[in-house]
N, C-alpha and C positions, 0 to 999 in steps of 0.2 A: 558493485555499484548497484545500488537501489535507484530506482527512477521511477516519475509517475507524470503524466500529465492528464489534465482534468479540464473539461469543456463544461460550461453551464448548457443544459439541453433546453430546447423550446418550451417543453411542459414544465418546467420547475426543477427537473431532476438534474443529474450530471452523467456526463460520458467519461469515464476512465480508463486510461491506459495505464498499468503497472505492472512493474517485474515482481511478482509473486507466484508462488506455488498453490496458495490458498485464497482463492477470488472470493470465497464466501465470505471469509473472517474480515477483507478490506470491505465488502459490500456491507456487512453488519456493522463495523465500526464508523464508516462514513455515515451510514443512515442514524446512528445514535448521536454521533457529533452534529448533524446537521438538521436533525429532527425531522427527516423525509422519509418516507416508506422504501425500504429495500428495493420493491419494483420499479421505483423510479430511477434507479442506479443502474447503468449499463456499462458492464465490464468488458473489456477487449483486450485479448493478451496474445503474445506471440508465445511459440514454444520455447521453453527455456530448460536450461540443461547445466550440469556442472557447478552447482552453488553448493553442494553437500549441505542441503538442509538450510541454508543462509537467507534464502527467499520464502521460506516456510511462514514463521510467524512475524517475522520484522516488516513484511510488506505493509501490515496495518498501520504503522507508526508513519511510514513515508505516505501511504495512501490516504490515510485520515488528514494529515497535516496539510497537504498539497488540495485535496479536494474541501477541506474547510475554508482554505483561502479562496479557493475558485468560488465556491458557494457564496459568500460575503462579500466578495468583491463583484462577482457576476462577470467575471473576467476568465479566460483561459490562464493556468498555471502550471509551471513546469518545474519539478523539483528533482535535483540529482544530488544522491548523498553518498560520498566515497567510502570504501571499504574501510578505511582508516579512521574515518568520523565516525560509522557505527560501531567500530570496535571500543573507540574510547567512550562511547555512550552507553554501550550495552555489555561489552565484554566478550567472552567467548562462549562457547557451549557449555551446557551444565558438565559437571565431573561426573565420571564414571569409574566403576571399579569393576574388575571381572577376575575371577579364580579359574585357574585351567587345571 
């Protein structure tokens, strides 16, 4: 499950709590989508584990969508995407092949 909660900050930036292992990617994505400096985006995360890489690159999608809505509406926004929905939208990991 990928989740994100975004609050508009008083300085015109955003306060984001997102399930991701790569917070800089989420920060860069949100900055591009909202056309605001990365320095005005505050990221806060809890320690994550057990996602087998699923929260490495996909956090930018959820974080970007949630944060763009919060920025445009100037209201807090929460987004929760179930694993089944993410699998339907993005599929699985890239195929790999090994010779032993």
